[in-house]
LOLUMTOR-726267 format. One record per residue: residue in one letter; x, y, z of N, C-alpha, C in turn. Coordinates in steps of 0.1 Angstrom, whole numbers, padded with zeros to 4 digits, always signed. Example, Ala and Ser with C-alpha at 12.3 -4.5 7.8 and 13.67 -1.06 7.14 Angstrom:
A+0132-0057+0078+0123-0045+0078+0132-0033+0078/S+0128-0022+0071+0137-0011+0071+0129+0000+0079/
This chain:
M+0322+0023-0237+0314+0039-0233+0324+0039-0252/K+0313+0045-0260+0324+0048-0276+0321+0062-0274/R+0332+0069-0284+0333+0083-0283+0332+0089-0299/D+0329+0100-0303+0331+0103-0317+0342+0102-0325/E+0343+0102-0335+0358+0102-0345+0359+0120-0342/P+0374+0117-0347+0379+0129-0343+0376+0143-0352/S+0366+0138-0364+0364+0148-0368+0345+0155-0364/A+0347+0155-0353+0338+0159-0339+0337+0171-0345/L+0348+0180-0350+0348+0197-0351+0344+0197-0372/D+0334+0201-0373+0329+0202-0385+0341+0206-0391/G+0340+0211-0408+0350+0216-0417+0353+0230-0411/A+0342+0238-0418+0342+0248-0420+0349+0256-0402/E+0344+0253-0386+0351+0255-0380+0363+0252-0376/L+0368+0240-0383+0380+0233-0381+0391+0242-0391/R+0387+0247-0403+0395+0258-0410+0394+0270-0405/R+0382+0271-0401+0388+0287-0394+0394+0285-0382/R+0392+0278-0375+0407+0275-0360+0421+0274-0368/A+0425+0266-0379+0437+0264-0384+0438+0278-0388/E+0433+0285-0397+0434+0293-0406+0442+0309-0394/D+0432+0306-0380+0433+0317-0372+0451+0312-0364/R+0452+0297-0363+0467+0298-0358+0479+0299-0369/L+0475+0300-0380+0484+0304-0390+0488+0317-0390/R+0481+0325-0387+0483+0338-0391+0490+0345-0372/E+0486+0335-0366+0493+0335-0350+0506+0332-0352/R+0511+0325-0363+0524+0315-0364+0534+0328-0368/G+0526+0340-0381+0532+0343-0387+0543+0341-0399/L+0538+0325-0401+0543+0320-0414+0540+0327-0428/P+0549+0328-0435+0550+0335-0450+0540+0325-0458/G+0528+0332-0463+0525+0328-0477+0522+0336-0485/A+0508+0344-0483+0501+0349-0488+0507+0364-0493/A+0518+0362-0485+0522+0383-0484+0537+0376-0493/D+0541+0368-0499+0547+0366-0509+0546+0367-0523/R+0548+0379-0529+0545+0383-0541+0551+0381-0553/R+0563+0377-0553+0569+0372-0564+0565+0356-0569/Q+0556+0349-0558+0550+0335-0560+0541+0338-0568/T+0535+0333-0576+0521+0331-0584+0508+0328-0571/A+0500+0330-0578+0489+0331-0567+0486+0316-0567/D+0482+0306-0576+0482+0297-0574+0489+0287-0564/L+0505+0289-0565+0518+0285-0557+0509+0288-0542/Q+0505+0305-0541+0506+0310-0527+0493+0302-0521/R+0481+0299-0528+0468+0295-0527+0471+0278-0518/L+0483+0270-0528+0489+0260-0527+0493+0253-0515/V+0504+0264-0512+0510+0263-0495+0505+0267-0486/H+0493+0279-0489+0482+0284-0477+0475+0272-0473/E+0470+0265-0485+0461+0255-0479+0468+0238-0473/L+0479+0240-0476+0488+0232-0475+0494+0230-0455/Q+0494+0245-0452+0498+0246-0439+0484+0244-0436/V+0467+0248-0441+0460+0251-0430+0458+0233-0426/H+0458+0224-0437+0458+0211-0435+0464+0205-0426/Q+0478+0209-0427+0488+0207-0416+0483+0208-0405/I+0478+0223-0400+0471+0227-0384+0458+0215-0387/E+0456+0217-0395+0439+0204-0393+0441+0193-0384/L+0452+0188-0394+0462+0174-0386+0465+0177-0372/E+0474+0185-0373+0478+0185-0359+0463+0188-0344/M+0457+0197-0349+0442+0197-0340+0436+0183-0340/Q+0435+0177-0348+0428+0165-0347+0438+0150-0339/N+0449+0157-0341+0461+0145-0336+0462+0150-0318/E+0460+0161-0317+0452+0162-0302+0444+0159-0297/E+0429+0160-0305+0419+0156-0298+0418+0138-0298/L+0425+0134-0307+0428+0118-0308+0434+0115-0294/H+0450+0121-0290+0457+0118-0276+0443+0121-0265/A+0439+0131-0266+0430+0136-0256+0419+0123-0250/S+0414+0118-0261+0405+0110-0263+0408+0092-0263/R+0422+0092-0264+0428+0077-0261+0434+0081-0243/A+0435+0091-0238+0440+0092-0221+0423+0092-0216/E+0412+0097-0222+0402+0096-0214+0399+0079-0216/M+0396+0074-0229+0391+0061-0229+0405+0053-0218/E+0413+0057-0216+0426+0044-0205+0420+0048-0193/A+0413+0063-0193+0413+0065-0176+0401+0058-0173/L+0390+0059-0185+0377+0047-0183+0382+0033-0183/L+0393+0028-0192+0393+0014-0190+0399+0009-0177/E+0408+0021-0171+0413+0016-0154+0404+0017-0145/R+0391+0025-0147+0380+0025-0140+0373+0011-0140/Y+0372+0011-0154+0363-0005-0151+0366-0017-0148/T+0383-0017-0150+0391-0031-0145+0390-0025-0128/D+0395-0015-0124+0394-0019-0111+0379-0025-0106/L+0366-0019-0115+0357-0022-0109+0352-0034-0112/Y+0356-0039-0124+0356-0053-0127+0364-0063-0119/D+0373-0060-0113+0385-0070-0107+0381-0070-0089/F+0379-0058-0087+0379-0055-0073+0362-0058-0070/A+0358-0059-0077+0342-0060-0071+0338-0069-0060/P+0327-0067-0052+0325-0077-0037+0318-0091-0044/V+0313-0088-0055+0308-0107-0063+0322-0112-0071/G+0315-0125-0073+0328-0125-0086+0317-0129-0104/Y+0325-0123-0110+0319-0122-0123+0327-0125-0134/L+0320-0138-0142+0329-0144-0147+0320-0150-0164/T+0325-0150-0173+0319-0153-0187+0323-0164-0195/L+0311-0173-0196+0314-0183-0204+0308-0186-0213/N+0316-0196-0221+0311-0199-0236+0299-0214-0237/R+0294-0215-0247+0286-0227-0246+0287-0238-0239/E+0305-0242-0241+0307-0253-0237+0308-0256-0218/G+0305-0241-0214+0303-0238-0202+0321-0236-0197/A+0328-0234-0204+0346-0231-0200+0346-0214-0197/I+0350-0214-0190+0356-0198-0182+0366-0189-0195/Q+0355-0181-0198+0365-0174-0213+0369-0160-0201/Q+0368-0156-0189+0367-0141-0187+0361-0145-0172/I+0372-0138-0160+0367-0140-0148+0373-0129-0139/N+0365-0124-0129+0373-0115-0117+0382-0119-0109/L+0387-0107-0097+0397-0113-0090+0392-0122-0078/T+0378-0117-0079+0368-0122-0068+0363-0134-0070/G+0360-0139-0081+0356-0149-0089+0366-0159-0086/A+0379-0154-0091+0391-0163-0089+0394-0167-0077/R+0396-0159-0065+0391-0166-0050+0383-0174-0046/L+0372-0174-0051+0359-0184-0048+0362-0196-0054/L+0365-0194-0064+0372-0208-0073+0382-0213-0068/G+0394-0206-0060+0404-0210-0053+0420-0215-0061/L+0417-0205-0073+0430-0206-0085+0434-0195-0089/E+0441-0190-0093+0447-0180-0099+0440-0180-0114/R+0438-0163-0118+0430-0164-0128+0434-0168-0140/S+0444-0166-0142+0457-0174-0154+0454-0186-0155/R+0450-0194-0142+0449-0210-0142+0433-0213-0147/L+0423-0204-0151+0409-0206-0148+0402-0204-0160/I+0414-0195-0172+0408-0194-0184+0412-0204-0193/G+0394-0211-0201+0396-0222-0208+0392-0233-0200/R+0391-0235-0184+0383-0249-0175+0371-0244-0174/R+0365-0257-0176+0351-0253-0178+0344-0254-0158/L+0336-0244-0155+0334-0241-0143+0330-0255-0141/G+0322-0265-0142+0317-0272-0137+0326-0282-0126/L+0340-0284-0132+0350-0288-0125+0350-0283-0112/F+0351-0271-0107+0352-0261-0095+0338-0268-0087/V+0328-0269-0093+0314-0273-0084+0312-0288-0077/A+0307-0291-0067+0308-0301-0056+0299-0310-0067/E+0303-0326-0069+0297-0335-0082+0279-0336-0078/P+0272-0330-0066+0258-0333-0066+0251-0319-0076/D+0259-0309-0075+0251-0300-0082+0257-0291-0095/R+0264-0303-0101+0269-0302-0114+0258-0301-0123/A+0252-0309-0122+0235-0315-0129+0232-0305-0134/R+0227-0297-0117+0217-0283-0122+0224-0268-0123/L+0241-0273-0124+0247-0263-0131+0247-0262-0146/N+0248-0274-0154+0246-0277-0168+0232-0271-0175/T+0223-0275-0168+0208-0272-0170+0204-0253-0167/F+0213-0250-0158+0209-0235-0158+0219-0227-0165/V+0233-0229-0169+0240-0224-0177+0230-0228-0192/E+0224-0237-0196+0216-0240-0207+0208-0236-0212/N+0202-0229-0202+0187-0225-0202+0190-0208-0201/A+0202-0204-0194+0203-0189-0199+0210-0184-0213/F+0217-0196-0219+0218-0194-0234+0210-0193-0241/V+0196-0200-0237+0183-0195-0247+0174-0187-0240/G+0178-0178-0229+0171-0169-0224+0164-0177-0213/Q+0164-0186-0210+0153-0190-0200+0155-0200-0187/A+0167-0191-0180+0172-0197-0168+0164-0189-0157/E+0165-0198-0146+0156-0192-0133+0162-0180-0128/S+0160-0176-0120+0166-0162-0113+0178-0165-0109/S+0183-0175-0100+0190-0176-0093+0197-0192-0090/V+0201-0199-0087+0208-0212-0079+0220-0215-0072/D+0214-0222-0062+0225-0224-0050+0234-0236-0056/L+0249-0231-0053+0259-0240-0056+0269-0240-0047/T+0274-0258-0045+0281-0258-0036+0296-0260-0040/L+0309-0251-0042+0321-0249-0049+0329-0259-0040/G+0333-0266-0043+0340-0281-0040+0349-0278-0029/P+0353-0281-0019+0368-0280-0012+0383-0278-0018/E+0387-0269-0019+0401-0265-0022+0410-0269-0010/E+0428-0268-0013+0437-0272+0002+0433-0260+0006/G+0435-0261+0020+0433-0251+0032+0418-0242+0035/R+0409-0252+0026+0397-0241+0030+0385-0255+0031/G+0374-0250+0035+0361-0259+0034+0352-0254+0019/P+0343-0260+0020+0332-0263+0008+0329-0246+0009/V+0328-0235-0003+0321-0230-0004+0308-0227-0013/N+0299-0220-0003+0285-0221-0009+0283-0206-0017/V+0277-0206-0032+0275-0193-0032+0262-0195-0040/L+0254-0180-0044+0247-0180-0052+0249-0173-0067/M+0241-0181-0080+0248-0175-0092+0236-0175-0098/T+0240-0162-0106+0228-0158-0115+0234-0156-0128/A+0230-0154-0141+0236-0160-0151+0225-0152-0164/A+0227-0149-0175+0221-0145-0182+0227-0143-0196/G+0226-0148-0208+0231-0150-0222+0232-0141-0232/S+0246-0137-0241+0242-0123-0248+0236-0126-0257/H+0237-0108-0262+0227-0110-0277+0236-0121-0286/D+0242-0126-0288+0246-0131-0298+0245-0147-0297/G+0242-0145-0283+0241-0164-0282+0255-0172-0283/Q+0265-0167-0278+0277-0172-0279+0283-0174-0263/E+0279-0164-0256+0286-0163-0238+0274-0162-0234/C+0275-0163-0216+0269-0165-0206+0277-0155-0198/R+0274-0142-0192+0273-0136-0181+0268-0140-0168/A+0281-0144-0157+0274-0149-0145+0277-0139-0134/M+0271-0142-0125+0276-0138-0113+0277-0145-0101/M+0285-0148-0093+0286-0153-0079+0285-0147-0068/V+0278-0148-0061+0279-0141-0049+0280-0153-0037/D+0291-0153-0025+0297-0158-0013+0286-0153-0005/I+0277-0166-0005+0267-0171+0008+0271-0178+0018/T+0284-0181+0020+0289-0193+0027+0283-0191+0043/E+0287-0177+0048+0283-0175+0061+0268-0175+0060/R+0258-0169+0049+0245-0167+0057+0242-0180+0056/R+0247-0193+0045+0241-0210+0050+0244-0208+0065/Q+0257-0211+0065+0260-0214+0078+0253-0209+0086/A+0246-0197+0089+0240-0188+0099+0226-0197+0095/A+0219-0197+0085+0211-0203+0083+0206-0216+0090/E+0217-0223+0089+0222-0241+0092+0217-0239+0108/K+0225-0228+0112+0226-0228+0131+0213-0225+0138/L+0206-0213+0127+0192-0209+0129+0183-0220+0131/A+0180-0233+0124+0177-0242+0121+0176-0248+0131/H+0193-0253+0130+0193-0262+0143+0190-0254+0157/A+0191-0244+0157+0187-0237+0176+0174-0237+0173/Y+0167-0235+0162+0151-0241+0162+0147-0252+0166/E+0153-0267+0161+0149-0277+0163+0151-0276+0175/E+0165-0270+0184+0169-0275+0196+0157-0273+0209/V+0150-0259+0205+0137-0250+0210+0127-0256+0211/E+0121-0264+0195+0114-0272+0198+0115-0285+0206/T+0127-0289+0202+0127-0304+0216+0128-0296+0232/R+0132-0290+0232+0131-0283+0243+0115-0282+0247/V+0108-0271+0241+0095-0270+0241+0087-0283+0248/V+0089-0293+0237+0085-0308+0241+0089-0314+0254/Q+0099-0310+0257+0106-0322+0270+0105-0311+0279/R+0102-0297+0282+0093-0289+0292+0082-0292+0295/T+0075-0293+0282+0059-0294+0283+0056-0310+0292/R+0064-0320+0289+0061-0334+0295+0066-0331+0305/D+0077-0323+0309+0079-0321+0325+0070-0313+0334/L+0063-0306+0328+0052-0295+0331+0039-0309+0336/I+0038-0314+0327+0024-0324+0326+0032-0329+0340/A+0044-0336+0340+0047-0346+0353+0047-0343+0368/S+0051-0326+0365+0055-0319+0378+0041-0316+0384/N+0030-0310+0373+0018-0312+0378+0011-0326+0383/K+0013-0337+0377+0011-0347+0388+0015-0354+0398/A+0029-0349+0397+0035-0347+0411+0030-0340+0423/L+0026-0325+0415+0020-0316+0424+0007-0318+0434/E+0001-0322+0427-0011-0331+0428-0013-0341+0440/L-0003-0349+0436-0002-0360+0449+0005-0355+0459/E+0015-0346+0459+0021-0337+0471+0004-0327+0476/V+0000-0324+0469-0012-0314+0478-0017-0329+0488/L-0022-0336+0482-0029-0348+0490-0020-0348+0501/R-0010-0358+0494-0002-0359+0508+0000-0349+0518/R+0003-0335+0516+0004-0326+0523-0012-0323+0534/N-0017-0324+0526-0034-0325+0533-0033-0333+0545/T-0030-0346+0541-0032-0358+0550-0019-0356+0564/V-0010-0348+0558+0004-0342+0572-0007-0332+0579/E-0015-0324+0572-0016-0315+0579-0026-0317+0586/E-0036-0325+0583-0043-0333+0595-0038-0341+0606/S-0030-0345+0605-0021-0354+0610-0016-0341+0622/L-0008-0331+0614-0002-0322+0624-0015-0315+0634/R-0024-0316+0631-0036-0311+0639-0039-0317+0653/L-0039-0329+0647-0040-0339+0657-0026-0339+0671/K-0016-0335+0665-0007-0336+0670-0003-0323+0679/T-0012-0315+0676-0007-0302+0681-0010-0297+0692/A-0023-0302+0702-0026-0307+0710-0016-0314+0721/E-0013-0323+0715-0002-0330+0721+0012-0324+0723/L+0013-0313+0712+0028-0305+0714+0021-0292+0725/K+0015-0290+0729+0016-0283+0733+0017-0285+0748/D+0010-0295+0751+0008-0302+0766+0028-0306+0769/K+0034-0308+0756+0046-0315+0758+0054-0298+0763/A+0053-0287+0750+0056-0276+0755+0056-0269+0770/T+0045-0272+0774+0041-0266+0790+0055-0279+0799/R+0052-0291+0795+0062-0297+0805+0079-0292+0803/L+0079-0286+0791+0093-0284+0789+0096-0273+0795/E+0086-0263+0793+0090-0250+0794+0088-0252+0814/E+0083-0260+0823+0089-0264+0835+0102-0268+0836/S+0107-0280+0827+0119-0284+0827+0131-0274+0826/N+0126-0263+0818+0139-0253+0813+0140-0245+0822/I+0129-0243+0832+0130-0232+0840+0136-0239+0854/A+0137-0253+0857+0143-0261+0864+0158-0261+0862/L+0162-0263+0847+0176-0265+0839+0182-0248+0842/K+0177-0233+0840+0182-0221+0842+0189-0223+0856/V+0177-0227+0866+0182-0230+0881+0196-0235+0887/L+0199-0246+0873+0209-0255+0877+0221-0251+0870/L+0220-0242+0856+0232-0237+0856+0234-0226+0858/K+0227-0218+0867+0235-0208+0877+0239-0216+0885/Q+0237-0225+0888+0243-0231+0899+0255-0235+0897/R+0258-0242+0882+0272-0248+0876+0280-0232+0876/E+0273-0222+0873+0283-0210+0869+0288-0211+0882/A+0280-0205+0890+0286-0206+0904+0298-0211+0907/D+0295-0226+0903+0303-0236+0909+0318-0233+0899/K+0313-0231+0886+0327-0230+0879+0338-0215+0883/E+0329-0205+0889+0337-0194+0893+0349-0198+0909/E+0338-0206+0913+0339-0210+0928+0357-0220+0925/L+0355-0226+0912+0369-0236+0910+0374-0229+0904/E+0374-0216+0895+0384-0210+0888+0390-0202+0901/H+0388-0200+0911+0393-0191+0920+0401-0199+0926/K+0395-0215+0931+0406-0220+0939+0415-0227+0928/V+0416-0225+0915+0430-0232+0909+0438-0216+0909/L+0432-0203+0909+0441-0192+0909+0449-0195+0925/L+0441-0192+0932+0446-0195+0946+0455-0205+0948/N+0452-0217+0942+0459-0225+0946+0474-0222+0939/L+0479-0218+0928+0490-0215+0919+0495-0205+0925/N+0490-0194+0930+0498-0186+0939+0505-0188+0950/Q+0492-0199+0958+0499-0199+0967+0510-0213+0970/L+0505-0223+0960+0515-0236+0959+0522-0238+0952/V+0524-0229+0938+0535-0231+0930+0542-0221+0928/M+0540-0209+0927+0546-0196+0922+0555-0192+0933/P+0553-0195+0948+0563-0194+0957+0574-0201+0956/Y+0575-0213+0952+0584-0224+0951+0592-0221+0933/L+0584-0218+0927+0591-0215+0915+0599-0201+0917/E+0596-0193+0925+0606-0181+0925+0614-0184+0933/K+0615-0191+0942+0626-0200+0951+0641-0205+0939/I+0632-0215+0932+0641-0218+0923+0650-0207+0915/K+0640-0199+0911+0649-0188+0901+0656-0180+0908/R+0656-0179+0923+0669-0177+0931+0684-0185+0930/R+0680-0198+0924+0693-0206+0931+0698-0198+0921/K+0714-0204+0919+0723-0209+0907+0722-0221+0898/L+0717-0214+0884+0712-0226+0879+0717-0219+0861/D+0722-0228+0857+0727-0225+0839+0714-0222+0834/A+0716-0218+0821+0712-0210+0813+0701-0218+0810/R+0702-0228+0804+0691-0243+0800+0680-0240+0812/L+0684-0243+0822+0675-0246+0832+0668-0234+0835/K+0674-0221+0836+0665-0209+0833+0658-0207+0823/A+0661-0207+0811+0646-0211+0801+0640-0218+0802/Y+0639-0233+0809+0630-0242+0814+0624-0237+0821/I+0630-0226+0836+0617-0224+0846+0610-0211+0842/A+0613-0204+0830+0609-0192+0828+0600-0201+0817/V+0602-0209+0814+0591-0213+0805+0579-0221+0811/L+0585-0225+0821+0574-0233+0828+0564-0222+0838/E+0570-0210+0838+0561-0200+0842+0552-0195+0838/S+0561-0192+0824+0550-0186+0815+0536-0197+0813/N+0542-0208+0809+0529-0220+0805+0522-0222+0815/L+0522-0218+0827+0513-0221+0842+0503-0206+0840/K+0512-0197+0833+0502-0185+0833+0492-0184+0824/E+0495-0193+0813+0490-0191+0798+0476-0198+0806/I+0479-0210+0815+0467-0221+0815+0454-0213+0824/V+0458-0201+0831+0451-0195+0841+0447-0182+0832/S+0454-0180+0820+0447-0169+0809+0440-0172+0793/P+0430-0161+0792+0422-0167+0781+0431-0170+0768/F+0440-0168+0767+0454-0170+0756+0457-0184+0758/S+0456-0192+0761+0456-0208+0764+0444-0210+0756/S+0436-0211+0760+0417-0213+0751+0422-0210+0743/N+0420-0195+0739+0417-0190+0728+0427-0199+0718/L+0440-0199+0719+0445-0205+0711+0442-0216+0708/A+0439-0228+0719+0436-0242+0714+0424-0240+0707/S+0416-0235+0706+0399-0230+0697+0405-0226+0684/R+0414-0216+0684+0417-0212+0668+0430-0219+0660/F+0436-0227+0670+0450-0235+0666+0447-0251+0660/L+0433-0254+0662+0431-0267+0662+0437-0276+0653/R+0445-0267+0642+0451-0278+0632+0467-0280+0635/F+0469-0268+0645+0481-0274+0652+0488-0282+0654/S+0503-0288+0650+0500-0299+0659+0511-0298+0673/H+0514-0308+0682+0522-0303+0696+0530-0296+0696/T+0542-0299+0688+0546-0291+0686+0548-0277+0682/E+0543-0276+0669+0538-0260+0662+0532-0254+0674/L+0522-0259+0683+0517-0251+0692+0524-0250+0707/E+0540-0258+0707+0547-0255+0716+0558-0244+0709/V+0563-0240+0697+0564-0233+0691+0564-0219+0688/A+0548-0218+0685+0542-0206+0692+0541-0198+0701/N+0538-0212+0714+0539-0204+0727+0548-0191+0727/L+0563-0204+0726+0577-0199+0727+0577-0186+0720/I+0576-0183+0705+0574-0169+0701+0567-0160+0707/R+0558-0166+0712+0550-0152+0717+0554-0149+0728/Q+0562-0156+0737+0572-0153+0750+0583-0146+0748/G+0584-0142+0732+0595-0130+0729+0606-0141+0725/H+0609-0156+0721+0618-0167+0724+0626-0164+0709/S+0641-0160+0707+0644-0164+0691+0646-0176+0689/T+0646-0179+0675+0647-0190+0668+0659-0196+0676/K+0671-0195+0679+0681-0198+0687+0677-0205+0700/A+0671-0197+0703+0668-0204+0719+0656-0211+0718/I+0650-0210+0711+0640-0224+0710+0644-0235+0703/A+0653-0235+0698+0658-0246+0693+0667-0250+0708/E+0675-0243+0715+0682-0252+0724+0672-0259+0738/M+0658-0250+0733+0652-0253+0749+0642-0265+0746/M+0642-0265+0731+0636-0277+0726+0643-0291+0720/N+0659-0287+0717+0669-0298+0717+0668-0303+0703/L+0661-0286+0693+0663-0292+0680+0668-0284+0672/A+0669-0287+0655+0680-0277+0650+0675-0263+0647/E+0684-0252+0643+0676-0241+0644+0666-0241+0630/S+0666-0254+0619+0661-0253+0606+0652-0261+0607/T+0645-0265+0618+0636-0268+0622+0626-0264+0626/I+0631-0256+0638+0626-0240+0643+0617-0234+0632/D+0626-0231+0624+0620-0225+0610+0613-0231+0601/F+0611-0243+0600+0600-0250+0593+0588-0249+0598/H+0586-0251+0612+0576-0248+0624+0571-0236+0619/R+0578-0226+0620+0574-0212+0620+0568-0211+0608/N+0576-0219+0595+0566-0211+0582+0553-0221+0580/N+0553-0229+0590+0539-0238+0587+0531-0231+0596/I+0534-0222+0607+0523-0217+0616+0520-0205+0607/R+0531-0200+0602+0528-0184+0592+0515-0193+0582/A+0515-0199+0577+0508-0206+0568+0495-0212+0568/K+0495-0218+0586+0479-0223+0586+0471-0206+0593/L+0482-0198+0597+0479-0183+0601+0472-0177+0592/G+0476-0178+0579+0467-0171+0569+0478-0158+0567/I+0491-0155+0569+0500-0147+0569+0514-0151+0565/K+0514-0159+0554+0529-0164+0551+0528-0153+0539/N+0543-0153+0535+0542-0143+0525+0540-0128+0530/K+0542-0124+0539+0532-0111+0541+0544-0105+0554/K+0545-0091+0549+0552-0082+0561+0546-0082+0575/I+0544-0092+0580+0536-0093+0597+0545-0099+0605/N+0549-0093+0615+0557-0102+0624+0550-0112+0636/L+0553-0123+0633+0550-0135+0637+0543-0133+0651/K+0555-0128+0658+0553-0124+0677+0540-0114+0678/T+0542-0105+0674+0532-0092+0670+0519-0100+0670/F+0517-0107+0659+0504-0112+0652+0497-0122+0668/L+0507-0131+0671+0508-0139+0682+0501-0129+0696/S+0508-0119+0699+0505-0112+0708+0492-0105+0712/T+0490-0103+0696+0470-0098+0695+0461-0108+0695/I+0464-0118+0701+0454-0130+0699+0452-0128+0712/E+0436-0131+0716+0431-0128+0726+0421-0138+0730/
C-alpha cells in the first residue's frame, strides 16, 4: 500500500500554516525596525521554511508509523495464514515462504530459502510439479494440482493441493499450498468403506439366494412332516386317552406313597424320642469330662438335625461343601467357638479358620460384615 509524498499539503496551505505557527511562537522578525526590509523578509522566509520542514517531518514520521503498522499486519497475515504461501523463481527455487509453508515442508524457513521445491515432493509427483510450475510462468497453469510431500523424520507423507500464478514480469511464481492430508485420508476411508459395503451387498445377495433355496426345501420338508403329523394325530389321541387313565392310577399311587412317607416320618420321630433320647439323657447325667460332654451335645444336636428341615436344606444348598466343611458348619450353627470346634474335631484352630473362610466364600459372604453363625441359623 503506497502513501502520497510529504508534499500532500499544497504550497499555499503549508505556508499559511507555517506563518500561523511562527506568529504563535512570537519570534522576532518584521518587528525589528533596525534591520533592513530585505533582511527582515529573508529571516521571515527562512523561519517559515523551517516550520514547513518541521511539519513535513512530522508528516513523514506519521506516515512511517502507519507503514510499519501495515507491514506488521501484512507480516502476521502472511506468516500465520492457515495455508502455505511461497514464491518460486524460474528454476523452481524457493524465494519466499511463510511459516505454514515451512511447516508443511518440514524444515525451518531459513533453511528453505534457495532450495528447489521439487526436493520436498515425492518422486512420482516431481514431473507433474515441474510441468505445473512451467505452465504457471507462461500463464497456462491448471487451476490446481495434488502433490505428496515426502515423509520427514517423525511424520508421514503430507498431501497438499497447490495453486500457482506467474508474476507480471514473468520472473516469479506465487504459489499456495493447502494441507489436504485429512481430507485425502477421509476420502480413502470412504472409498474403502464403500468397497466393503459393495462386497457385503454382493455376499448378502448370494446368502439371500441360498437362503431362499434352503427355505423352499424347508417348506417342502415341512409339508411332508405335516402330512406325517396328521397321520400320527389319531394315534397320539389314542395314546393320550391311555395316558390319562394311567395318570389317574399314578395319582392314586402317589397319594398312597405320601401317606406311607408321613407314617415313616412319624415312626422315626417316635423311635428317636422313645429309644434314643432317653438314653442320651441318662448319659448326660453321668459324670463325664468336657470332651465327652461336647461329643454328647454334638450327637444330640445332630440327631435333631436329622429330623429337622435344616439338615435336608443344608445338604441341598451346600452340595459343594466337603464332609469336613459341612461338619464345621453344623458346629458353628450350634454356637461353638473355633477353639471348641478344634478340640471336638481334634484339629488345629488355624485349620478350623481355614474351613470357616472356605464356608464364607462358598456362601458368597466372604469379606462381608455378616456373622457366620447368624447367617447359618437363618437357613431353613
